[in-house]
N, C-alpha and C positions, 0 to 999 in steps of 0.2 A: 766223455770225449777223449780221444787220443790224438797225439801229434802225428802228422803225416810228414815224415822226414825224407828229404831228398838228398841227403849226404850220407857218407859211410861213417861207421863207428871209428874206422881208422883215421879218417880226416878229422873227426871231432877230437880224438885223442891227441893228434898232433897239435891242434889249436890250443887245447887245454894245457898240454905240456909246455908249449911255448909261452902261454900267458902266465903260467905258474912261475916262470923264471923272473918275471917282472913284478907280479902282484903277490906272490907268496901267500901270506895269510889273508889277502884281499880277494881271493877267488874261493867260492864255496860251492861244493857239489852235493851237499847234504840234502836229503829229501825234504825235511821241513822248510828249509830256507828256499829251496827251488819252488815248492808248492806255494809258499807265501808270495813269491814273485810271479806266479802264474795265474793270479786272479785279482780282481778289483772288488769294489763294493757293489756287485751286481748279481744277477741271478743266472749267469752263464756257466757257473761252475769253475773248474780249475784245469788248465793244461800247463804243466810245469815246464820251464826251460831246462836245458841240460846242466847249466851252471850259471852262477851269478858273480859278476865282477864289480868291484867298487873302486872306480878311478878317482884320482885326486886332481887331475888337470885336463885341459883340452888335449894335450899331447898324448896322455894315456888313453883317453877316449878314442883318439885317432888311431892309436896303435891297435886297440881291440877291433875297431871297425875294419881297418885295412887288412888285418889277418883274417877276419871272418869273411870278408869279400873274396879274398884269395881262394878260400876253400868253399865258397858259396854257402856259408852257414848263417842263418838268420840272426838278426840283432833286434832286441826289444828294449827300448829305453824305459826306465822305471823311475818314478818320482817318489811318491809316498803311498801309492796304491789306492787312491781315492776315486779313480774313474769308474763310471757306471755303464760303459758300453762294450765291455769285453776287450778293451785295448791291450790288456796284459796277457791274454791267452797266447801261449807259444804254439800256435796251430801247426807250425812246421818245425817245431823244436827250436834249438838255438841257444844263444847266450843273452841273458838279461844284463843290461848295463844299469846298475843302481847308482844314481847320481847324488845320493844323499850326503856323501862325503864332500861334495863340491858345494859348500854351504857358506861361502864368503860374500859379504857385501863389499864389492871391489872399490866403489867410489860413490859418494853422495855429492852432487853439485847443487847446493841449496839455492844459489843465485839463479840458476837456470831451471830449477825444479825438475831435475832428472837424476837418475842413478844407474849404476851398472851392477848386476849381481850374477853370481853363478847359479846354475839351473837348480841346484838343490836347496837354495834358500826358500823358506816357506813364507807365505803371505804374512803371518803373524810375526815371524822373526824380522822381516823387513820393517814392518811398522814399529816394532820395538826399537830398531836401530835408528829410525827417523824421528823418534819422540822429542829429541832436543833441538831439532831443526825447524819446528813449526810446520812440518809437512806430513802427509800421509799418502799411502797407496790405496786407492778406493775400491779396486775390483775385488769383490767379496763373494765367492761361490758357496760360502758356508763352511765347507771343510777347510782345514788348515793345509791346503794343497801346496805343492812346490810350484814355484813360479815357472820353471821349465815345463812342467806338466800343464800348467794353466795356459802357457803360450801355445803348446802343442795342440791342445784341444780347443783353443779360442774360447776360453771360459769367460763367464761374466758373473751374474749374480744380482744381489739385492740392490746394489748402487748403480746398476747399468743405466737406469732411466735418466740419471743426471750426468754420470761420469763416463759412460760408455763401457765397452768390453775390452778384452785383451787386445783386440785388433786396433783399438784407439790408443791403448796404453803403451804398446811396444813400438819403439822407434828404431831399434837396431838389434841385431843378434850376432852371436858367434855360433856357427853350425859346423859339425863334422859331417861331410858328405859321405855317401855310401862307398866311395873309393878311399876314404880316410884322409881327405884334404880338409884343412881348417880354413873356413872362409868367414869373413865379416860382412854383414849387410847393414844398410842404413847409416845414418850419421846422428850427431847430437843436435843438428840444426832442426828448427821447427818445421821446415818443409824442404823438399827436394824434388826435382823432376829429372834426376840423373839415372837413365837406364831403366831396365825392368825392375819392378818392385819385388825383390826377392824376399824382403822382410815379410810382406803380407802373404807371399806364397808359402813361406815356412810356418807362419802363424796359422794354426788350424790344420796342419798337415799330419798330425797325429802320429809322428814318428815314422812315417812312410817315405819321407824324402831326405832325412838326415837326423842327426842327434843334436838338439839344441843344448848348448853348454853354457852360454852366457846370454843375458838379456839386458838391453838398455831400456829403461822404463820412464815414462812421463809421470810426474808426481803432482800433488795438489796441496794448497795451503789448508791447514786444519781450520774448519769453519769457526767463526767467532761465536756462534750459538748453534747448538744442536737440540732440537726438541722432537720427541717421539710420542705417539699416541696410537690408540686403537679405536675403531668405530665399527659397531656391528650393525647388521641389516637383517631384514626378514627373509630376503631371498638373495641368491647369487646374482640374479639379473639386476637387482637394485645396486648391489656392490659394483658390478662391472660397468653399469651405466654411469655410476659416479666417476669411475676411473676414466672412462671415455670422455666425459665432459671436462674433467680436470686436465686431461692431455690436450683437448681441443682449445682450452683457454690458456694453455702454456704456463700453468702453475708450476714453478720450478721445484718440484718435489725431489728430494734426494733418494727416497725409497717409498714405494707403495706396493705392498704385497697383499695378495688375497689368499685366505684360507677358507675353504668351504666348511660346512657344519661337521662333516666326518673328520676332516683334518683338525678342526678345533677340538673335537672330542678326544682325539688321539693325543694332541699336544697338551691339553689340560691334564690328562691322566699321566702322561710321561714326564712332563716338566713341573707337575704340582702347581698348576695355575688355577686353582679352584675358585679364585675370585672372579674369573672370567666366565663368559656365557658361551655355550656351544651353539654358535650361530655363524652364518657367513660373516667374515670379519676382515677389515682392512687394517694392516699394520702400516703406519705412516711415519715418515721422518722428514724434517725440514732442516736445511743447513743455510746459514747466512747471517746477516746482521739482525739485531733484535727488532729494529723497526720494520725491515722488509719481511721478516718471518711472520710478524703479527698480521701484516696485510695479507700474506699468502694463506695463513690459517683462517682468517675471516672469510676469504673467498671460498676455500675448500669446505668450510662449515656450511655455507649457504648451499653448496651443491649436495652435500651429504643430507642436509635437511630436506631438500627437494625430493630425494629418493628414500626418505624414511629412515635415515641413519640415526643411531643412538647418539647421546652426548659423548664427546671425546673423553676417553680415559687417558690421562697424561702420566708419563713416568716423570717423577719429580727430581731424580738425581741419576748420576752415571750408573750406579749399581743397578737401579731398577731398569734403566734403559738396556743395559747389557743383558740382564735377565730376560727381558722381553724378547730381544733379538736372538738370544741363544735358544730360546724356546722355538722361535721360527726356524733357526738353523737345524734344530733337532727334529724337524718335521719328518725327515726320512727315517730316522731311528724310531720315532714315535709310531710311524706306520708299521714298522716291523713287529711291533708288540701287539698288533690287532689280532693276529693269528699266532699261537704258540709255534715257534720254529718256522714261521712263515718267511717267504721270500717276497721281494718287491720287484716288479717289472716297471721300470720308470719311463714314462713317455716325456717328451721334451719339445712339443710342438710350439711354434711361434706363428702368430697370424697378424695381419694389419690390425691396429688397435680398434678401428671402427667395426671389425668383424669379431672382436673378442667375446662379446656376450653370446652371439650365435654359436661360436665354437665351443665355449665352455658349457653352455646349456645342452648342446648336442652330445658332448662328451659325458655329461652327467646322466642324460637319458640312456645312452648306450651302456654306461657303467651299471645302471640299475637293472637293465635287461640281462647283464652277465651274471648277476647274483654274487659278485665278488665285492669285498670291501674296497672302495676306491676313493681315498682322500684326495683332494685337489689342493695344490699350493702353487702360486704363480707370481712371477715378476711382472705383474699385469700392466705396469706403466709402459712396457715396451711390447706387450702382446704375447709374452712367453709364459707358459704355465705347464705344470707337471701333473698328470694323473698317476698316482702311485698305486698300481694294481697289485693288491696283496693276494697271495695264493699259497696253498699248501704244496710244497715241491714234491711230496709223496703222492699227491693226487693228480693223476694224468689228465683227467677231465678239466680240473681247475687250471692246470698249466696251459692246456690248449685254449681254454676260454680266455685266459689272460693274453695270450698271443693274438687271438682273433680280435679282442677288444683294442689292443694297441694298434693293430693294422687299421681298424675302423677309425680310430681317433686321428691317425696320420692322414688317411685318405680324405677325411672331412676337412682337415687343416689345409691340405694341398688344394682342395677344391675352392677354398676361400682365398687363395693366393699366398698361402703360408709356406712353412718349411717343416721338415720332419724333425729338425733339431735346432734349437735356438742357442745352445751352449754346451751340450755334453759331447758333441761330435758324433761321427758315424760308427767308428770302431768296428767290431765284429758283428754287432747286432742290428745295424740299420742299413746294411749295404743295399738291400732290395729297395728300401725307401729312397735311397739316393738315386737309384736307377729310375724310379718313378718320377722323382722331382726334377732330375736334370738329364732326361733321356737324350736330348740333342747335344749335350756338351760332355757326356761321360767319356766319349772316345778321346776328346781333347785332354781330359784328365789322365787317361791311360797313356797317351803319348808323352806327357810330361813325366809321369812315373817311370816309364821305360827309358826315357832319355837320361834321367838323373840316377836311376837305380836299375841298370840293365840286368843285374843278377837277381833282382827282387829279394834282397836280403833285409831290407828295412821294414820291420814289423809287417811281414807278409800276411795276407788274409784279412787285413783291415782296410776300411774305406772302399777300395775297389779290388776286384779280382782280375789278375792278368791271365 
């Protein structure tokens, strides 16, 4: 794919020359760096921007955006490059704003359990900074993503069943608007009914309405006790029925993840977990007091037994627990290894929990008909799961089969009252699915986009097409 540029080389040269006076060695036009910034961890390939800029402050971001808006040159915000929906493709060319140098934890308010960080701070770096305050930030998408990127895509992950998503975690933002104005949204108070909720408008906007430069985040106390276990089942239906019953009984699980047989096989091979069985498996974690956790475990064991679950295999120490969850987080990388030099088309549907079994079983049946390897991994406590469709990118028929399967999985999820994306966002790859899902409100979204970004410079070609 090539960029479709709507600006002249003369205007681009003017912008780069002016930026060079401020940024000097913090602007890069080299092909390798631009290509690195023109792709994520997805199967959409690369469309490189014209240049990459590394700002240090809100004011520098505003300077870049204001200048680009003047010449109608696109701006693509960049965190660490871990998105999987083509968010970073410079489909209309432009300037990539790499926020990795804006990596300061600005303040930690332990008494109020909140903090403010720059957009380039990663999830792991924040939790390292919080370790002496008895607090942690729970939103865990697996990758060590930047918090600005996580806010922009409304990320969630393994802890969402208990602690919620980025929409729940973000209480305020600093945003550079498409015209280069620096605005602040939200407050540190626990609630507010003052005006339009611009914070929640910007969370999940995927860089199409502005550049998120600072984030005010809600934090949580580190649990008194953390216990993790796995439980395997004969069928995916048994595992999903266990999850549905656990949710209906309101067992306060911190994490409950499903890996089907194909995904377990891939993870066992990739993460050297040879002590485990390649069968549909639930990865489970409990947070809380010792007494309460024992009650919750006993209740969940009864449900697992009812559906033929195995004995729980417990991790006995922090090192084992981290190894177990790292294997779960490596599910995407493990899937890549199924086919040499293979690519993965990642689905991200989310359905009402009561429809979870029907949705996953239909996805497995459709996957079998495609003749492609399709591991499944899911944050099933909130109805969100991923079919990782593995294909040979050099094989046109396999690529087309992968796309057709993804469309079928989304169509079935929408028919069950679900969504095409639970946490990855729309980006470049799911725009048609958004039209299918929100046919009656897509025009309202376009009105908002045009009002805030009349020159369409903010990550154009993503979420909606104008």
